[in-house]
Structures are given as structure tokens and as C-alpha cells.
VOKEVEX-715940 format. One line per field, with one value per residue (C-alpha): x, y, z; residue number from 1; residue in three letters. Coordinates in nm, 4 decimals. Layout:
% residues N
east = (X/...) .
north = (Y/...) .
up = (Z/...) .
n = (NUM/...) .
res = (ala/...) .
% end
This chain:
% residues 330
east = (-7.0426/-7.0673/-6.8147/-6.8925/-6.6014/-6.7221/-6.4728/-6.4478/-6.4712/-6.1100/-5.9998/-5.8470/-5.4701/-5.4212/-5.2936/-5.4538/-5.3005/-5.6447/-5.7685/-5.4420/-5.4393/-5.7846/-5.7582/-5.4703/-5.6654/-5.9721/-5.7601/-5.6322/-5.9549/-6.0678/-6.3295/-6.6053/-6.5949/-6.7639/-6.6043/-6.8182/-6.6777/-6.9131/-6.7648/-6.9298/-7.1111/-6.9716/-6.6401/-6.6200/-6.6888/-6.9712/-7.2421/-7.5105/-7.2835/-7.1578/-7.5120/-7.5960/-7.2953/-7.4067/-7.7636/-7.6549/-7.4501/-7.7363/-7.9024/-7.5859/-7.4897/-7.3615/-7.3018/-6.9982/-6.9522/-6.6041/-6.5546/-6.2000/-6.0852/-6.1168/-6.5001/-6.5293/-6.8719/-7.0113/-7.0509/-7.3288/-7.6274/-7.4716/-7.5465/-7.3018/-7.2321/-7.1585/-6.9363/-6.5575/-6.3924/-6.0288/-5.8358/-5.5037/-5.3896/-5.5083/-5.3436/-5.6714/-5.6285/-5.3323/-5.5646/-5.4459/-5.7976/-5.9062/-6.2783/-6.2532/-6.0258/-6.2993/-6.5594/-6.3318/-6.2760/-6.6495/-6.7783/-6.4772/-6.3380/-6.5583/-6.8996/-6.7665/-6.5593/-6.8517/-7.0855/-6.8566/-6.8574/-6.4908/-6.2063/-5.8717/-5.5661/-5.2586/-5.0098/-4.9953/-4.8877/-5.2111/-5.4130/-5.2432/-5.3097/-5.6727/-5.7354/-5.6341/-5.9319/-6.2085/-6.3096/-6.3665/-6.2506/-5.9081/-5.9984/-6.2366/-5.9400/-5.7263/-5.3921/-5.3726/-5.0768/-5.0725/-4.9634/-4.6918/-4.7732/-4.6685/-4.4981/-4.2045/-3.9217/-3.5605/-3.3228/-2.9607/-2.7463/-2.3867/-2.3981/-2.2603/-2.0455/-1.9145/-2.2599/-2.5469/-2.9023/-3.1231/-3.4930/-3.7565/-4.1239/-4.3794/-4.3606/-4.6314/-4.5257/-4.4899/-4.2375/-3.9830/-3.8320/-3.6951/-3.4833/-3.3827/-3.2517/-3.0599/-2.9095/-2.7831/-2.5894/-2.2283/-2.3037/-2.2341/-2.5547/-2.8568/-3.1939/-3.4788/-3.8118/-4.1552/-4.4346/-4.5216/-4.2829/-4.3832/-4.1994/-4.0524/-3.9173/-3.7702/-3.6050/-3.4561/-3.3188/-3.1592/-3.0280/-2.8460/-2.7142/-2.8903/-2.8735/-3.2290/-3.4831/-3.8575/-4.1478/-4.5210/-4.8199/-4.6107/-4.7422/-4.6636/-4.4277/-4.2431/-4.2321/-4.0736/-3.8089/-3.7365/-3.6635/-3.4384/-3.2424/-3.1915/-2.9016/-3.0955/-3.4280/-3.4792/-3.8117/-3.7558/-4.1195/-4.2497/-4.5812/-4.6886/-4.9718/-4.7645/-4.4838/-4.5183/-4.1994/-3.9953/-4.1137/-4.1052/-3.7386/-3.6609/-3.8143/-3.6150/-3.2998/-3.2189/-3.0899/-3.3419/-3.3100/-3.6321/-3.7687/-3.7565/-4.1167/-4.4768/-4.5260/-4.1943/-3.9758/-4.2582/-4.2785/-3.9030/-3.8131/-3.4349/-3.3978/-3.3486/-3.1316/-3.3483/-3.2986/-3.4619/-3.6562/-3.6409/-3.2592/-3.0866/-2.7547/-2.8948/-3.0395/-2.7045/-2.5125/-2.7454/-2.7119/-2.3313/-2.3249/-2.5066/-2.2886/-1.9567/-2.0090/-2.0475/-2.0832/-2.3555/-2.5308/-2.5385/-2.6777/-2.9635/-3.0410/-3.0410/-3.2534/-3.4849/-3.5586/-3.6348/-3.8625/-4.0604/-4.1905/-4.4403/-4.6162/-4.6837/-5.0249/-5.1067/-5.0317/-5.2399/-5.5274/-5.5554/-5.5881/-5.8732/-6.0394/-6.0320/-6.1969/-6.4669/-6.5478/-6.5730/-6.8191/-7.0224/-7.0485/-7.1267) .
north = (-0.0173/0.0990/0.3629/0.5152/0.6720/0.9380/0.9904/1.1916/1.0237/0.9584/1.0653/0.8027/0.7477/0.9421/0.8182/1.0129/1.0192/1.0430/0.7156/0.5335/0.6654/0.5455/0.2199/0.1338/0.2382/0.0348/-0.2761/-0.2535/-0.1686/-0.3886/-0.6579/-0.4720/-0.1974/-0.2468/-0.0063/0.1100/0.3217/0.5556/0.7212/1.0297/0.9612/1.2742/1.4539/1.7536/2.0178/2.2648/2.3742/2.1217/1.8185/1.9290/1.9804/1.6298/1.4895/1.6506/1.5204/1.1753/1.1151/1.2077/0.8731/0.6684/0.7626/0.5152/0.5075/0.7237/0.9338/1.0232/1.2734/1.2012/1.5325/1.7339/1.7178/1.8929/2.0315/1.6769/1.7495/2.0060/1.7777/1.4878/1.4333/1.6701/1.4730/1.1593/1.3213/1.3439/1.5689/1.5185/1.8118/1.7319/2.0837/2.4369/2.4766/2.6047/2.9164/3.0125/3.0794/3.3968/3.5397/3.7073/3.6720/3.2996/3.2575/3.4002/3.1684/2.8712/2.9840/3.0026/2.6962/2.4586/2.5480/2.7442/2.5814/2.2229/2.2554/2.3976/2.1296/1.8480/1.7290/1.6344/1.7500/1.5813/1.7288/1.5388/1.7681/2.0282/2.2779/2.2158/2.2578/2.5909/2.7034/2.5912/2.7987/3.1092/3.0626/2.9389/3.0447/2.7229/2.5758/2.4275/2.1312/2.0231/1.9629/1.6545/1.5895/1.2374/1.1706/0.9805/0.6156/0.4900/0.1943/-0.1482/-0.1961/0.0243/-0.1504/-0.0960/-0.1622/-0.0595/0.0664/0.1760/0.5469/0.6302/0.9334/0.9506/0.9942/0.9611/0.9042/1.1763/1.0967/1.3675/1.2788/1.5159/1.7889/2.0437/2.4046/2.3642/2.0815/2.3475/2.1646/2.4841/2.5800/2.2168/2.1960/2.5210/2.3968/2.0768/2.2635/2.1459/1.8510/1.5110/1.3146/1.1535/1.3091/1.0569/1.2399/1.0875/1.2960/1.4726/1.7537/2.0846/2.2343/2.4991/2.2336/2.0309/2.3392/2.4317/2.0792/2.0880/2.4423/2.3358/2.0143/1.7876/1.4154/1.3088/1.0321/1.0825/0.8424/0.9001/0.6991/0.4256/0.1558/0.1426/-0.1470/0.0589/0.3540/0.1320/0.0310/0.3987/0.4558/0.1510/0.2599/0.6121/0.7309/1.0209/1.2064/1.5736/1.7159/2.0906/2.1931/2.5420/2.4058/2.0711/1.9626/1.6614/1.5263/1.1487/1.0973/1.2155/0.9240/0.6727/0.7532/0.7304/0.3830/0.2617/0.4070/0.7038/1.0433/1.3229/1.6928/1.8906/2.2378/2.4198/2.5423/2.4331/2.0597/1.9319/1.9808/1.8334/1.5239/1.4806/1.5054/1.4911/1.2640/1.5183/1.8096/2.1237/2.4047/2.7278/2.6165/2.9656/2.9697/2.7834/2.8145/2.6692/2.3722/2.3177/2.3324/2.0767/1.8325/1.8615/1.8152/1.4832/1.3688/1.4645/1.3887/1.0135/1.0420/1.3061/1.0988/0.7940/0.9995/1.1209/0.7634/0.6328/0.9147/0.8944/0.5274/0.6046/0.8913/0.6813/0.4536/0.7285/0.6752/0.3016/0.1917/0.0204/0.3309/0.5673/0.3204/0.2702/0.6461/0.6546/0.3565/0.5438/0.8430/0.6310/0.4505/0.7786/0.9141/0.5926/0.5670/0.9343) .
up = (-2.1309/-2.4928/-2.5959/-2.9350/-3.1219/-3.3647/-3.6466/-3.9662/-4.3033/-4.4091/-4.7536/-4.9864/-4.9930/-4.6714/-4.3344/-4.0504/-3.7044/-3.5405/-3.6853/-3.6122/-3.2561/-3.1594/-3.3492/-3.1157/-2.8083/-2.9074/-2.9574/-2.5980/-2.4145/-2.1254/-2.1936/-2.0097/-2.2751/-2.6122/-2.8613/-3.1532/-3.4357/-3.6192/-3.9262/-4.0741/-4.4003/-4.5635/-4.5689/-4.3390/-4.6017/-4.6573/-4.4155/-4.5152/-4.4887/-4.1499/-4.0248/-4.1450/-3.9548/-3.6288/-3.6674/-3.7850/-3.4711/-3.2372/-3.3132/-3.2604/-2.9061/-2.6490/-2.2759/-2.3500/-2.6644/-2.7856/-3.0667/-3.1737/-3.3095/-3.6320/-3.6567/-3.3220/-3.4203/-3.3815/-3.0090/-3.0687/-3.0016/-2.8098/-2.4404/-2.2752/-1.9582/-2.1599/-2.4238/-2.4532/-2.7115/-2.8090/-2.9545/-3.1171/-3.1983/-3.2680/-3.6055/-3.7517/-3.5394/-3.7576/-4.0516/-4.2289/-4.2756/-3.9466/-4.0272/-4.1008/-3.7994/-3.5775/-3.7347/-3.6682/-3.3112/-3.2411/-3.4254/-3.4166/-3.0737/-2.8341/-2.8899/-2.9205/-2.6019/-2.4070/-2.5441/-2.4271/-2.0694/-2.0879/-2.3102/-2.3691/-2.5375/-2.6510/-2.4775/-2.2036/-2.4714/-2.6626/-2.3423/-2.2730/-2.6286/-2.6111/-2.3002/-2.4952/-2.7278/-2.4994/-2.1488/-1.9536/-1.6249/-1.6972/-1.4730/-1.7492/-1.9798/-1.9244/-2.0933/-2.2378/-2.4613/-2.7897/-2.7698/-2.9994/-3.2243/-3.0941/-3.4299/-3.3299/-3.1426/-3.0465/-3.3358/-3.2634/-3.5518/-3.5926/-3.6699/-4.0155/-3.9398/-4.2996/-4.4559/-4.2077/-4.3246/-4.1767/-4.1561/-4.1987/-4.1398/-4.2941/-4.5563/-4.4690/-4.4211/-4.0443/-4.0973/-4.1967/-4.4949/-4.6522/-4.3496/-4.2954/-4.6528/-4.6092/-4.2813/-4.4487/-4.7176/-4.7037/-4.4707/-4.6263/-4.5645/-4.7225/-4.6366/-4.6328/-4.6589/-4.5986/-4.7492/-5.0728/-5.1594/-5.3152/-5.6116/-5.3824/-5.1458/-5.4330/-5.5803/-5.2425/-5.1924/-5.5377/-5.4942/-5.1768/-5.3377/-5.0884/-5.1618/-5.0823/-5.1359/-5.1104/-5.0501/-5.0042/-4.8803/-4.7194/-4.4850/-4.1127/-4.1813/-4.4418/-4.2017/-3.9368/-4.1907/-4.2599/-3.8913/-3.8783/-4.1865/-4.0488/-3.8359/-3.6837/-3.7003/-3.7740/-3.6587/-3.6569/-3.6967/-3.6352/-3.5044/-3.3536/-3.1279/-3.0255/-3.2449/-3.2771/-3.4865/-3.1877/-2.9753/-3.2606/-3.3253/-2.9536/-2.9339/-3.2344/-3.0773/-3.2985/-3.1818/-3.2336/-3.3081/-3.2629/-3.1908/-2.8601/-2.8741/-2.8115/-2.7440/-2.8765/-2.5649/-2.3559/-2.5751/-2.6226/-2.2545/-2.2114/-2.5137/-2.7932/-2.8972/-2.8989/-3.1493/-3.2663/-3.5770/-3.7234/-3.7197/-4.0036/-3.8201/-3.4976/-3.6866/-3.8578/-3.5280/-3.3728/-3.6617/-3.6599/-3.2815/-3.3135/-3.6047/-3.4454/-3.0752/-3.0157/-2.6376/-2.6702/-2.9346/-2.7077/-2.4195/-2.6414/-2.7472/-2.3890/-2.2503/-2.5504/-2.4879/-2.1229/-2.2218/-2.4725/-2.1969/-2.1094/-2.4422/-2.4448/-2.5750/-2.2450/-2.0374/-2.2505/-2.2951/-1.9187/-1.8761/-2.1277/-1.9584/-1.6264/-1.7940/-1.9641/-1.6392/-1.4511/-1.7083/-1.7102/-1.3319/-1.2846) .
n = (1/2/3/4/5/6/7/8/9/10/11/12/13/14/15/16/17/18/19/20/21/22/23/24/25/26/27/28/29/30/31/32/33/34/35/36/37/38/39/40/41/42/43/44/45/46/47/48/49/50/51/52/53/54/55/56/57/58/59/60/61/62/63/64/65/66/67/68/69/70/71/72/73/74/75/76/77/78/79/80/81/82/83/84/85/86/87/88/89/90/91/92/93/94/95/96/97/98/99/100/101/102/103/104/105/106/107/108/109/110/111/112/113/114/115/116/117/118/119/120/121/122/123/124/125/126/127/128/129/130/131/132/133/134/135/136/137/138/139/140/141/142/143/144/145/146/147/148/149/150/151/152/153/154/155/156/157/158/159/160/161/162/163/164/165/166/167/168/169/170/171/172/173/174/175/176/177/178/179/180/181/182/183/184/185/186/187/188/189/190/191/192/193/194/195/196/197/198/199/200/201/202/203/204/205/206/207/208/209/210/211/212/213/214/215/216/217/218/219/220/221/222/223/224/225/226/227/228/229/230/231/232/233/234/235/236/237/238/239/240/241/242/243/244/245/246/247/248/249/250/251/252/253/254/255/256/257/258/259/260/261/262/263/264/265/266/267/268/269/270/271/272/273/274/275/276/277/278/279/280/281/282/283/284/285/286/287/288/289/290/291/292/293/294/295/296/297/298/299/300/301/302/303/304/305/306/307/308/309/310/311/312/313/314/315/316/317/318/319/320/321/322/323/324/325/326/327/328/329/330) .
res = (met/lys/val/val/phe/phe/gln/arg/lys/pro/arg/pro/asn/lys/asn/phe/ser/ile/glu/ile/leu/phe/glu/gln/ile/arg/ser/his/leu/ser/lys/asp/ile/glu/pro/ile/thr/glu/ile/ala/arg/tyr/tyr/ser/glu/gly/ile/leu/lys/arg/ile/tyr/ile/thr/leu/glu/phe/val/phe/lys/gln/gly/asp/val/asn/his/val/thr/gly/asp/ile/thr/phe/ala/thr/tyr/phe/leu/arg/lys/lys/lys/thr/val/leu/thr/ile/leu/asp/leu/gly/leu/met/asn/his/pro/asn/pro/phe/leu/arg/lys/ile/leu/gln/ile/phe/trp/val/gln/ile/pro/val/lys/arg/ala/gly/tyr/val/thr/thr/ile/ser/ala/ala/thr/lys/thr/glu/leu/leu/lys/phe/val/asn/val/asp/glu/gln/lys/ile/gln/val/leu/tyr/ile/pro/val/ala/asp/leu/met/glu/tyr/ser/pro/lys/asn/phe/asn/thr/asp/lys/pro/thr/ile/leu/gln/ile/gly/thr/lys/asp/asn/lys/asn/ile/ile/arg/leu/ala/glu/ser/leu/lys/gly/ile/thr/cys/lys/leu/ser/ile/val/gly/glu/leu/thr/asn/gln/gln/ile/asn/thr/leu/lys/lys/asn/asn/ile/asp/tyr/val/asn/val/val/asn/ile/ser/asn/lys/glu/leu/lys/gln/lys/tyr/glu/glu/ala/asp/met/leu/thr/phe/val/ser/thr/tyr/glu/gly/phe/gly/met/pro/ile/val/glu/ala/gln/ile/val/gly/arg/pro/val/ile/thr/ser/asn/leu/leu/ser/met/pro/glu/val/ala/gly/asp/gly/ala/his/leu/ile/asp/pro/tyr/ser/val/glu/asp/ile/lys/arg/gly/ile/leu/lys/ile/ile/asp/asp/lys/ala/tyr/arg/asn/ile/leu/ile/glu/lys/gly/arg/glu/asn/ala/ile/arg/phe/ser/val/glu/thr/ile/thr/asn/gln/tyr/val/asp/leu/tyr/gln/his/ile/phe/lys/ser) .
% end
């Protein structure tokens, strides 16, 4: 059985979760599946290039076609009954322009979903959100979580209560860096940030006298080291389709504080302290609770490690294999 993975053209010096996700899955597929990766010739920009992408993929179909997110419009002319579409999140539906938001809803959500025989989302929260924008039978949509890289492993560490290192993954607006910086004012800590900071974020960190370090474009090995060096993870996002850093920190054995909305409680299970991401005071209370309460901290670590088992590469890959075999046999 040939399974063709249709992917966007990645931009240089960028690490994309979609590509990492399906690279892991392909490496664990059973021997009776031949994975083929087809990468779009052009970046997803402009009408003509997007039309070319849809037509290009028509001639590269396999026994099963899998459009792995972002370029959802690639489903337009593929064989419907043999096509899977994965949707990671619906962040595009937060576009501030109502006209463009409607265009995105029609051409990036509604038509692609209806043109795919099967749809997967990476969380139940994303599935619920998707059903708000497209009228389809919810049985058509299957929740398949994201697997965590085999690279991550348990690495116990004595918590530095005097000056803990707090890890923050991501710097986009939804990562809530401004409120995080304000919540850390007066707390003795080092904030370790992965991702490119804006001038506004830098100014806020300095204004609140936050001791921070910042790295960008690091390798997976370097990212693993960041988790191991950290005492805890903050992931107080205002929007997430999944929230991979939550699980990565749980595997490594670090206490997690994350948001109480969308996919984050679903992903974190009982292994994280949940807060209101729009409340600076609530974020601050959660961070201090983890720093000051050793027993609570250890409970979060233990329950986090138990929760992370759900997201092993083998577990998620087997679920995709079952889906591919069902499509192939049907």
C-alpha cells in the first residue's frame, strides 16, 4: 500500500511542527506501507501558485492520500474516498478582517473538509472548533493526537527554589509573553525563551526586570537540553490547537503551568497547573504555587509522566495505520 503525504514547501530556517510530526509517523509505519512524501514546488502564496499545487498533486496520488495540514486546498482534486486531511488548528479563523476570514472559511476549511473522505484533528478541542465552521457529519472527523519525539526522555532534576529556570517555548502573540513577563515581576527566576522576540516583548521583559535568555532556530537536541536545564515550563497561551511543549516537559519530568482553555487542559490531563491566561495575577499565583509547594510540584511531575504515555510515537502511528488500512481495504 502506497501512502502519499502531501506537504507544503517549508521555508528556510524554520522548524514546522507538521513536518516533524509526520516524519516521526513515517519512520514507524509497518513494513506493508510504502510512505511517499510529495512536497509542493511553490510556497503557499498567491492564487496561481496555489492552483498549481492542487493540480500538481493530482498526478502524484497513491493508494491513500494524506494532506498533512496548512495547504488544505490540496484536497480539491484528489480522489475523495482515498484522501485524509489533517487539521492542526483553526487559528486562521481569528483573522481580523471579516471579508478575508470568510474567504479562508470557504476555501481553506469548508471545501477542503468536504472534499476529503476522512478528516483528522489533533485534539477534541480542534474538532469542536472545526464543526463550528463547516457543516459535516462529526463521525467523519477523527481525533488523532500528535506523537512526541523519541528524543525526549525522563531526566530528573533537583528543583532550584532560590532561582528556578522557567522555560517558555514560542513567542507568537498567542504565546502570551507580555502577560507572562508581567506575572514574573518580583519573582526571582531566570526565564529561558525559545523563539524570536519582538521589540514590544523585549521592552516588557526589561521593564519588569526579568532575567531572561533567548535562543532561536535551535535543533531538537538543543531543545531537549533546554527542557533538561529548566525547573518548570510555562505555556500560558491564549490559543493552541494542541500544545506539544506540555507533553515534552511532562516526559522530561518538569512541572507545567498552562491555560485552562481550548486544547490545553485536554492535552495536559491531570499533570499541569491550569490558569486563566488573561489574568496576570492568576499566572503569578500558579507559578508561585509550583515554586513554593514541593509536594504539589512532585504530584504534577508524577501525573504528567503518566499522562505523556498517551502521546508515544508507537501509539499514534498505530492509529494512523488503522485508518490507512481501512481506507485501502474499503
